[in-house]
C-alpha positions in Angstrom: 68.1 -28.0 40.7 65.2 -25.6 40.9 66.3 -22.3 42.4 64.5 -19.0 42.9 66.0 -15.9 41.1 67.0 -13.1 43.5 63.8 -11.2 44.3 63.9 -7.8 42.8 61.6 -4.8 43.2 59.2 -4.6 40.3 60.8 -2.0 38.0 57.4 -1.1 36.6 55.0 -1.7 39.4 53.8 -2.1 42.9 55.4 -5.4 44.2 58.7 -7.2 44.4 58.7 -10.2 42.1 60.0 -13.7 42.7 60.8 -16.0 39.8 61.7 -19.6 39.9 63.2 -21.6 37.1 63.3 -24.2 35.8 60.4 -26.1 37.3 60.6 -29.4 35.3 57.4 -31.2 34.4 57.8 -34.8 33.2 56.3 -35.1 29.6 57.3 -38.5 28.2 54.9 -38.3 25.2 56.7 -35.0 24.2 60.1 -36.7 24.2 61.6 -33.8 26.3 60.6 -32.8 29.8 58.8 -29.4 29.9 60.8 -26.7 31.6 58.8 -23.8 33.1 59.5 -20.5 34.7 57.0 -19.1 37.3 57.1 -15.4 38.3 54.8 -14.0 41.0 54.5 -10.9 43.2 55.9 -11.5 46.7 52.8 -10.2 48.3 49.0 -10.3 47.6 46.2 -12.9 47.7 43.9 -14.4 45.1 46.4 -13.8 42.4 45.2 -14.5 38.8 47.4 -16.5 36.3 48.7 -15.7 32.9 50.2 -18.4 30.7 52.8 -16.8 28.4 53.7 -18.6 25.2 57.0 -17.5 23.6 57.6 -16.8 19.9 59.5 -19.3 17.7 62.9 -20.0 19.0 62.6 -18.2 22.4 62.4 -19.8 25.8 61.3 -19.4 29.4 63.9 -16.7 29.7 62.3 -14.4 27.1 59.7 -11.6 27.3 61.0 -10.2 30.6 59.5 -6.8 29.8 56.0 -8.4 29.9 56.5 -11.1 32.5 58.2 -8.8 35.0 55.6 -6.1 34.5 52.6 -8.4 34.8 54.0 -10.1 37.9 54.8 -6.8 39.6 51.2 -5.8 39.0 49.7 -8.9 40.7 49.7 -11.7 38.2 51.3 -15.1 38.4 53.1 -15.5 35.0 53.9 -19.0 33.8 56.3 -19.4 30.9 57.0 -22.9 29.4 59.8 -23.6 27.0 58.3 -25.1 23.8 60.0 -27.6 21.6 60.9 -25.0 18.9 63.1 -23.2 21.4 66.8 -22.7 20.4 67.6 -24.1 23.9 66.0 -27.4 23.0 68.0 -27.6 19.7 65.6 -29.9 17.9 67.2 -31.5 14.8 66.0 -30.3 11.5 64.8 -33.8 10.6 63.1 -34.4 13.9 59.7 -36.1 13.2 58.0 -33.8 15.8 58.6 -30.6 13.7 55.4 -30.8 11.6 53.4 -30.8 14.8 55.3 -28.2 16.7 52.1 -26.1 16.9 50.3 -29.0 18.5 53.0 -29.8 21.0 52.8 -26.1 22.1 49.1 -26.4 22.8 49.8 -29.6 24.8 52.4 -27.7 26.8 49.9 -25.1 27.9 47.4 -27.7 28.8 50.0 -29.6 30.9 50.8 -26.3 32.7 47.1 -26.0 33.5 46.9 -29.6 34.7 50.0 -29.3 36.9 49.4 -25.7 38.1 49.4 -26.8 41.7 52.9 -28.3 41.2 54.2 -25.1 39.6 52.7 -22.9 42.4 54.2 -25.1 45.1 57.7 -24.6 43.5 57.6 -20.8 44.3 58.4 -20.0 48.0 55.4 -18.5 49.7 53.0 -18.7 46.7 50.9 -21.7 47.8 47.4 -20.7 48.8 47.7 -17.3 47.2 46.6 -18.2 43.6 43.1 -17.9 42.1 43.0 -20.8 39.6 39.6 -19.7 38.5 41.1 -16.6 36.8 43.4 -17.7 34.0 44.4 -16.0 30.8 46.6 -17.1 27.9 49.0 -14.7 26.2 51.5 -15.1 23.5 53.7 -13.3 20.9 54.0 -14.4 17.3 53.9 -18.2 17.1 52.9 -18.0 20.8 49.9 -15.8 19.9 48.6 -18.6 17.8 49.2 -21.1 20.6 47.3 -18.9 23.1 44.5 -18.3 20.5 44.0 -22.0 20.1 43.0 -22.2 23.8 40.5 -19.5 23.1 38.9 -21.3 20.2 41.1 -20.7 17.2 41.2 -23.8 15.1 44.2 -24.9 13.0 44.1 -27.6 10.3 46.4 -30.3 11.2 49.1 -30.6 8.4 49.0 -34.4 8.6 45.3 -35.2 9.0 43.7 -32.0 7.6 41.3 -31.9 10.6 40.7 -28.7 12.5 40.0 -29.9 16.0 38.6 -27.9 18.8 41.4 -27.6 21.3 40.0 -24.7 23.3 40.2 -25.0 27.1 37.4 -23.7 29.4 39.9 -23.0 32.1 41.2 -20.1 30.1 38.9 -17.1 30.4 40.6 -14.5 28.1 43.7 -13.9 26.0 46.3 -11.4 24.8 47.6 -12.1 21.3 50.6 -10.0 20.3 51.8 -9.8 16.7 49.9 -13.0 15.8 49.6 -14.6 12.4 46.4 -13.9 10.4 44.5 -15.6 7.6 46.2 -18.3 5.6 45.6 -19.4 2.0 46.4 -16.9 -0.6 47.5 -14.4 2.1 50.6 -16.4 2.7 53.9 -16.1 0.9 55.2 -19.2 -0.8 57.8 -19.6 1.9 55.3 -19.5 4.7 52.9 -21.9 2.9 55.7 -24.4 2.3 57.6 -24.2 5.6 55.0 -23.3 8.2 52.1 -25.6 7.6 50.2 -24.6 10.7 49.6 -21.1 9.1 47.9 -22.5 6.0 44.3 -22.8 7.3 43.5 -21.0 10.6 39.8 -20.7 11.4 39.1 -17.7 13.7 35.3 -18.1 13.5 35.1 -20.1 16.7 37.5 -17.9 18.7 34.7 -16.3 20.7 36.5 -15.9 24.1 37.5 -12.4 25.1 40.9 -11.2 23.8 43.1 -8.2 23.3 44.9 -8.3 19.9 48.1 -6.2 19.7 49.4 -5.3 16.2 52.3 -3.1 15.0 51.4 -0.9 12.0 54.9 -1.5 10.5 55.0 -5.3 11.1 55.9 -6.2 7.6 56.5 -10.0 7.9 57.9 -12.2 5.2 55.1 -14.6 5.9 52.3 -12.7 4.2 51.7 -10.8 0.9 49.3 -8.4 2.6 51.4 -6.2 4.9 51.1 -5.2 8.5 47.3 -5.4 8.7 47.6 -9.2 8.6 48.3 -9.3 12.3 45.0 -7.6 13.0 43.1 -10.6 11.6 42.6 -12.3 14.9 40.6 -9.3 15.9 38.8 -8.7 12.5 37.9 -12.3 11.8 36.9 -13.6 15.2 33.5 -13.2 17.0 32.8 -12.1 20.5 34.2 -9.3 22.7 37.6 -8.3 21.3 39.8 -5.3 21.5 42.6 -4.2 19.1 45.6 -2.2 20.1 47.5 -0.8 17.1 51.0 0.4 18.0 52.2 3.1 15.8 55.7 2.6 14.3 56.0 -0.8 15.8 57.5 -3.8 14.0 57.2 -7.4 14.9 58.7 -7.1 18.4 56.5 -4.1 19.3 59.4 -1.9 20.4 61.2 -4.7 22.4 58.7 -6.9 24.3 60.8 -10.1 23.7 63.6 -9.1 26.1 65.7 -6.3 27.5 68.2 -5.2 24.8 67.2 -8.2 22.7 69.2 -8.5 19.5 66.2 -9.4 17.4 64.4 -6.1 18.2 64.6 -3.9 15.0 62.4 -1.1 16.4 63.7 -0.7 20.0 61.5 2.0 21.6 60.8 2.1 25.3 57.7 4.2 24.8 56.1 1.5 22.6 57.0 -1.2 25.2 55.5 1.0 28.0 52.3 1.3 26.0 52.0 -2.5 25.5 52.7 -3.1 29.2 50.1 -0.6 30.3 47.3 -1.6 28.0 47.8 -5.4 28.4 48.0 -5.1 32.2 44.8 -3.1 32.3 43.1 -5.5 29.9 44.0 -8.6 31.9 42.6 -7.0 35.0 39.4 -6.1 33.2 39.0 -9.5 31.4 39.6 -11.5 34.5 37.1 -9.6 36.6 39.5 -7.8 38.8 38.1 -4.4 38.1 37.7 -2.2 35.0 38.9 1.2 36.2 42.3 0.7 34.7 40.9 -0.5 31.4 38.5 2.5 31.3 41.3 4.9 32.1 43.7 3.6 29.4 40.9 3.7 26.8 40.0 7.3 27.6 43.7 8.2 27.6 44.3 6.9 24.1 41.0 8.3 22.7 41.8 11.8 24.1 45.5 12.1 23.2 46.1 13.2 19.6 49.8 12.4 20.1 49.3 8.9 21.4 51.6 6.2 20.1 48.7 3.8 19.6 45.1 3.4 18.9 42.6 1.2 20.8 39.3 0.0 19.5 36.8 -2.7 20.6 33.9 -4.7 19.5 31.3 -6.8 21.3 
């Protein structure tokens, strides 16, 4: 049964937030119905939408520090549970595993196709959403998923083709701790076990995006070090911004959940920076006003003790 969570005052923002889970979308070609969480401010009109793709193994219950914050600041946040989630418990020999990356993209497109159904599941939300203002965000594996909707191309492990799977309904993106270049930049483990990382092509990812990278994100997937997760900024064309979070490892101080066990660098100040910058960027990129984005850029440029650096290119 779909039930709303208890409305709670936005701990970081201006509006109480209502979350409904799970909203179940039939997905026969996927083999498992798609379970989705929708969070929205209890007040406000013409609300923009953010699709939030979780990292490998997480679920619709993850990333509350981001989902809560964005929703409290006026965004409708939609979180699907992808097939790689621990809650799905896909067997190791499941034939869908080599195409997990592709099922993820299909999940986000299904969310876009069925957005009216998702909105209708939230009490009082119908008629308050601006479906012309949509962004895609994601952390880690989810960052690649969101990037594909922005124009990133991934060579299919089975066919070798790098199909254009971008979606014009998505106007901008936020890519957090997202994988960079493939080829010789990968460790043998990543090249063998994560085939969707072998040959990404960022040259077509021209949609606006904010890339967030931790300067201590030393992943066992690359031989290069922490700068690998800046590749989506460095290697892509178009208007992009890069937030480098000082001292942050892969979970950027704890964005994947409150008191999450996988966070090795728990730091509320780093999470607060990511919250503030991503919220300002989403408002700017979706045409809601740029004053917040201008303010956060000036703040980071003028503070020698800032916990992050922000740079942009056109």
